[in-house]
C-alpha positions in Angstrom: 0.0 -0.1 0.0 1.4 3.5 -0.9 1.5 6.0 1.6 0.8 10.0 0.9 1.8 12.9 3.2 1.1 16.4 2.3 1.9 19.7 4.2 0.9 23.2 3.4 2.1 25.9 5.9 2.0 29.7 6.1 5.9 29.8 6.1 8.3 27.3 4.7 8.7 24.2 6.8 10.9 21.1 6.9 10.1 17.4 7.0 12.8 15.1 8.1 12.4 11.0 8.1 14.3 9.3 10.8 15.4 6.0 9.3 16.1 4.4 12.6 12.5 3.5 13.0 11.9 3.1 9.2 14.8 0.7 8.5 12.8 -2.0 10.4 9.7 -1.8 8.3 11.0 -0.7 4.8 9.8 -4.0 3.3 6.3 -2.8 3.5 6.9 0.0 0.9 10.1 -1.2 -1.0 9.4 0.1 -4.4 10.4 3.6 -4.4 9.9 6.9 -2.7 9.9 10.6 -3.4 9.4 14.2 -2.3 7.9 17.2 -4.1 8.2 20.8 -3.1 8.7 24.4 -4.3 11.8 26.4 -4.4 11.4 30.2 -5.4 7.8 29.2 -6.7 9.3 26.5 -9.0 8.1 22.8 -8.5 10.9 20.3 -7.6 10.8 16.8 -7.1 13.4 14.1 -6.1 12.6 10.4 -6.2 14.4 7.0 -6.3 13.2 3.5 -7.4 14.6 1.8 -4.3 13.6 1.4 -0.8 14.0 4.6 1.3 16.4 2.6 3.4 18.4 1.0 0.8 22.1 1.6 0.2 22.3 4.7 -2.0 18.9 6.2 -0.9 19.3 10.0 -0.5 16.3 10.3 1.7 18.2 11.2 4.8 20.1 13.9 3.1 17.2 15.3 1.1 14.7 15.4 3.9 17.1 17.4 6.1 17.6 20.1 3.4 14.1 20.6 1.7 12.1 23.5 3.2 9.0 24.7 1.5 5.5 26.0 2.2 4.2 23.0 0.4 5.6 19.3 0.5 4.3 16.2 -0.8 5.9 13.0 0.1 5.3 9.4 -1.1 6.4 5.8 -0.4 5.5 3.2 -3.0 4.3 -0.4 -2.8 4.1 -1.1 -6.6 1.4 -3.1 -8.4 2.6 -3.9 -12.1 5.1 -1.3 -13.0 8.6 -2.3 -11.9 10.6 -0.3 -9.2 12.3 2.6 -11.0 12.9 6.3 -10.5 10.4 6.9 -13.5 7.7 5.0 -11.7 8.1 6.6 -8.3 6.0 9.4 -7.2 5.6 12.3 -7.2 5.2 13.2 -10.7 5.7 16.9 -12.1 4.4 18.7 -15.0 5.0 22.5 -15.2 4.3 23.7 -11.7 2.0 20.7 -10.8 3.1 18.0 -8.4 1.1 14.8 -7.9 1.2 11.6 -6.0 -1.4 8.7 -6.0 -2.4 5.9 -3.8 -4.4 3.2 -5.6 -4.7 1.8 -9.1 -6.8 2.9 -12.2 -7.2 1.2 -15.6 -4.1 2.4 -17.6 -5.2 0.8 -20.8 -8.4 2.6 -20.8 -7.2 6.0 -19.8 -4.0 6.1 -21.9 -5.8 6.6 -25.4 -8.0 9.3 -23.9 -4.9 11.5 -23.5 -4.0 14.2 -26.1 -0.6 14.1 -27.7 0.3 17.1 -25.4 0.2 15.0 -22.4 0.7 11.4 -23.7 4.1 12.3 -25.0 5.2 13.4 -21.4 4.8 9.9 -20.0 8.1 8.5 -19.1 7.1 5.4 -17.0 4.6 2.4 -17.0 2.4 3.2 -14.0 -1.2 3.9 -14.0 -0.7 6.7 -11.7 1.2 8.8 -14.2 -1.6 8.4 -16.8 -4.2 9.4 -14.1 -2.1 12.5 -13.4 -2.2 13.7 -17.0 -5.9 12.9 -17.3 -6.5 15.2 -14.5 -4.4 18.0 -15.9 -6.0 17.5 -19.5 -9.5 17.7 -17.9 -8.5 20.8 -16.0 -7.3 22.5 -19.1 -10.4 21.5 -20.9 -12.8 22.7 -18.1 -10.9 25.7 -17.3 -11.4 25.1 -13.7 -9.5 22.8 -11.2 -12.5 21.6 -9.4 -14.7 20.9 -12.6 -11.6 19.5 -14.3 -11.0 17.0 -11.4 -14.6 16.0 -11.3 -14.6 15.3 -15.0 -11.5 13.1 -14.8 -12.9 11.3 -11.7 -16.1 10.5 -13.5 -14.2 9.1 -16.5 -11.9 7.0 -14.4 -14.7 5.3 -12.3 -16.1 3.8 -15.4 -13.5 1.2 -15.4 -11.8 -1.1 -12.8 -10.0 0.7 -10.0 -9.0 0.4 -6.4 -8.2 3.6 -4.8 -8.2 7.2 -6.5 -6.7 9.0 -3.4 -4.4 11.6 -4.6 -2.5 14.9 -3.6 -1.9 17.7 -6.0 -0.6 21.0 -5.9 -0.2 23.9 -8.3 2.4 25.8 -6.1 -0.2 27.9 -4.4 -2.9 25.3 -3.3 -3.0 22.0 -2.0 -5.7 19.5 -3.2 -6.5 16.1 -1.7 -9.0 13.6 -3.0 -10.3 10.4 -1.5 -12.3 7.7 -3.2 -12.7 4.1 -3.3 -15.8 2.0 -4.2 -14.6 -1.2 -2.3 -11.9 -0.8 0.2 -13.2 2.0 2.5 -11.1 1.0 5.4 -8.0 0.5 3.3 -7.8 3.8 1.3 -8.1 6.4 4.1 -7.2 9.9 4.0 -6.9 12.4 7.0 -6.5 16.1 7.6 -5.2 17.9 10.5 -5.1 21.7 11.1 -2.1 22.6 13.2 -1.7 25.7 15.3 1.6 27.1 16.6 2.2 25.2 20.0 4.8 23.3 22.0 8.6 24.2 21.6 11.0 21.9 20.1 10.8 19.6 17.1 7.3 18.1 16.4 7.4 14.4 15.6 5.0 12.0 13.9 5.1 8.1 13.9 3.9 6.5 11.0 2.0 3.2 12.0 1.9 2.0 8.4 5.7 2.4 7.6 6.9 2.9 11.2 8.7 5.9 10.0 9.6 8.8 12.5 8.8 12.1 10.9 10.2 15.1 12.5 9.7 18.8 11.7 11.8 21.4 13.4 10.2 24.4 11.8 6.5 23.4 12.1 6.4 24.1 15.9 6.1 27.8 15.3 3.8 27.8 12.1 0.4 27.3 11.1 -0.2 24.3 8.8 -2.5 22.0 7.2 -1.4 18.2 7.1 -3.0 15.5 4.9 -2.0 11.8 5.4 -3.2 8.5 4.7 -3.1 7.7 8.3 -3.3 9.6 11.6 0.3 10.4 12.6 -0.3 11.8 16.0 -3.0 11.8 18.9 -4.4 14.9 17.8 -7.8 15.4 16.3 -7.4 14.3 12.7 -10.6 14.3 10.6 -11.3 12.0 7.9 -12.0 13.2 4.6 -15.1 11.8 3.3 -15.3 9.4 0.4 -15.7 11.3 -2.8 -14.7 14.6 -1.4 -12.1 16.9 -2.7 -10.2 19.0 -0.1 -9.0 22.3 -1.2 -6.5 24.2 1.0 -5.8 27.8 0.0 -2.4 29.7 0.6 -4.0 31.4 3.6 -4.9 27.9 4.9 -8.6 28.3 4.5 -10.2 24.8 3.9 -12.9 24.0 1.4 -14.3 20.5 1.0 -16.3 19.7 -2.2 -18.3 16.6 -3.1 -17.0 15.3 -6.4 -18.6 11.8 -6.7 
């Protein structure tokens, strides 16, 4: 099962993964990892097609140096596409960053893409095709919300497991949750965090057993979205079929898509 983690804050924050915990359970999500963020309003991603704890993994170095108002992180447990950098998440196009948890019908969606987007595909995952379908529909509708709604209604016509995703254009963070069969499996939660305790803030991922620390998040307002509850705070589950939109001022809107 892939895992998603997104942060949007009022000031740049960091996100450091402690591998002392993660090493013991890396086999749960061994097929790649990646982080997406923004530098000077420009989208950046770094990913590898190996376990985050494998020899040669740059996760410890990268996670200590990335600082951004928006961060999207992903660990991958692959289905069909082989472990490789090109198949790891997040994916990037222009200033868009995207990560997905679930599966869709790649063979059905791929022919629906225009040349503009199909020629950008580098890997073999269904998730990359799903990403470009979302962008294409956003272009066609001239609206992010209406475009996402259109893409989702196309995608659910064929076999799928989970459609959960995190998406950002560099200003806003979008999070969507949907599955028709595995409601307790494809979860997605949100947390509004206010400045509070001094010292680093730590989260423990029960799914990957990763210890995630943010030194700067202690003094910032932020919205976190994750596949699981990372702390004992009051995380709220995003309802099935709902799209969460978080604006730069951290105002939240939730829209029913399907």
